[in-house]
N, C-alpha and C positions, 0 to 999 in steps of 0.2 A: 686680565682676560684668562678664563680657565682653559687649560690645555687638555687634549684628549689623551687618555692613558694608552700607551702602546699595547697591542694585542698580546705581546710576549710577556708582559708584566703580570704576575699573578695577583688577582684582585683579592682584597680582604673580604671576609664574610660580611654579607649585608647585615646592617643593624636594624633597619626599620622593617615593619611587617610587610609593607608594600614591596620593598626590595627583595625580601626573602621569597615572596610569591613569584615575582618577575613575570616570565611568560605564562606560568601556570595560572596566575591571577587573571590574565587576559583570556585564557582558555576557559576558566571558570566563569568569567563574566559573560562570555559568548554563550556557553551552555545554559546559564541562567536566563539570558535573554531569549534563547531559542525555546526553552521550556515555557517562558512567559508567552511567547508568540504562539506556541502550540495550544496553550490554554485559551488564548484569545481567538484563535481561528476555529476551534472545535464547534462553537455554537453556530457559525455560518455553515460549516460542513453538515450539521444536523438539519439545517434548512434545506440544503441540496438533497440529502437523503430523504427527507420528508416529501419533497416534490417528486422524487423518483418513485417512492412507494405509493403516492397518491395517483400518479399517472399510470403506473403499471405494476401489477402484483399478481399472484396466482389466482386471485378471486375476481378481478375485473381489470379492464384496460380502458382508460380514458384516452390515452394516446400511446401508440406503440413506439417504444424507445428504440426499436430496431432501425427505424428510419434515421436515427441520429448516430448510428455507429459510424466510425469508431470513437466519436467524441465521448459517448457515455462510458465506454470502457476506460478511456483515459481519465475521465472524471472519477470513476470508481477506484482506479489505481492511485490517483492523487489523494482521495479521501483515506484509502487504506494506508498510505504512506504516513500520514500524520497520526493515525491511530497506532501504528507501529512505533513511531517516535515517542508518543505519549507512554506506551507500554515500556519502552526502553528506559525512559526517565523514572518510571515506577520501579523498575528493576534496580537502577542505580541507587535509589533511596532505600530499598529493602535488602538486596544482596543476600538473600536466603531463599534457596529453591523451594523448600517446603512452604514457608510463609508466603512466598511470592505466588505460588500456584493456588494456595488456599485463599488468598485475598483477591487475586486477579484472574481466576480461571475463566470467568466470562469474557474478560478483555482478551485473553489468549484465544478463545473460540472466535471472537469477533474479527481477529486479523488472519485467521486461517483462510487460505484462498480456495474455497470449495469450488467456485465457478471456474477459476483458472485451472484447477486440477481436472475438472470435467472437460474443459477445452483440450487439455493435453491428452486425455483419454480419447476424445473424439479424433484427434490428430493421428494417434497411433492406430486406432481402429480403422481410420480411412486408409492408412498405409497398408495395413494387413489385408483389408478388403480389396484394395485396388492393385495389389502387388502384381499379380499375373497379367492383368489387363494393361497396366502401365508398362510392364516389361515388353509386351508384344507391341504396344503402340510406339514405344521408344525404338524398338528394332526396326519397325517400318519407317519411322521418322529419320533414322540414321541413313536409310537407303535413299531418301528423297530430299531431305533438307539438311541444314547444318546441325552440328551437335548442340549448339546453343538453343536452337529452336526445339530440339528434342527435350532439353531440360525444361524449357518453358511449358511444353506439352505435359510433361510429367507433373510439374507443379500445379498446372491448371486442373489436371485430373484429381490430384490429391485434395485441392481446395473444394472441388465440386463434391467429392465424396464426404469431406468434412462438413460442408454446409448441409448435405443431405442428412447426415447423422444428427447434426444439431437441430435441424428442422423436425426430424422425426421425434427427437427427445425434447422438443421445445417446452412442454409442461415441466419436465424435470429441471431444465436450465433456468426457467423462471422461478421455480421454487428455490433453487440454490442461490440465485442472485438476490431474491427477496429476503432469504434467510440471512445472508451476509449483511444486507442493508439494515434489516431489523435488529440484529445483534449489535451493530455499530450504533444504531439509534439509542438502544438501551444503555450501552456503555457510555456513549457521549452524553446522554442526559444525566447519568450518575456522575460523570466527571464535571459537568457544569455545576451540578448541585454541590459537589465537594469543593470545587474552586470557590463558589460563592460563600460557602460556610467558612473556608479558610480566610477569605478576605474580611468577612464579618468579625471573626475572632481577632484578627490583627488590628482591625479598626477599633474594636472594643479595648484591646490591650494598650493601644496608643493614646487613648483618651486620658 
């Protein structure tokens, strides 16, 4: 019956390829699986992007996706996550900044958070616009209610200002969101085509 080697005994160098890889082999296997899963899920993400663009874009609205917030925002984040993961795997394969930018500049544009940056701008604009009014309202609130309710009043005022800014700039927000989705549609389509070509080549070589 084999006995376990004590931890204080120095192990000899592994001889087999599998033993040499050890934990690194399992990590490599996981990343290979995750890359395969990313390639697998992208076509389904393209379907979701296509539905979003058909329902709502700067040119027409079949159904306003604003009624589905924040679900739509979470869906966009989910889609963006896998495009970022796919771009990360491409960087791992290239590992050259100039070549990476030259080959995947469109992929880089597709993962830039234009709409999120706009939301951040709206938030800061709301803070700047509501600064004096919020301070006065908070002062009054401190005199008549608890401090916690004063903070809630401040947050409500900021949200109201932010929503007003977003509502006033709704055409720009729709353009930014549709631009993000359109870029990801193009990149995803290219990725699906490239993946299909790789599989065809491997299948031909294995014959």
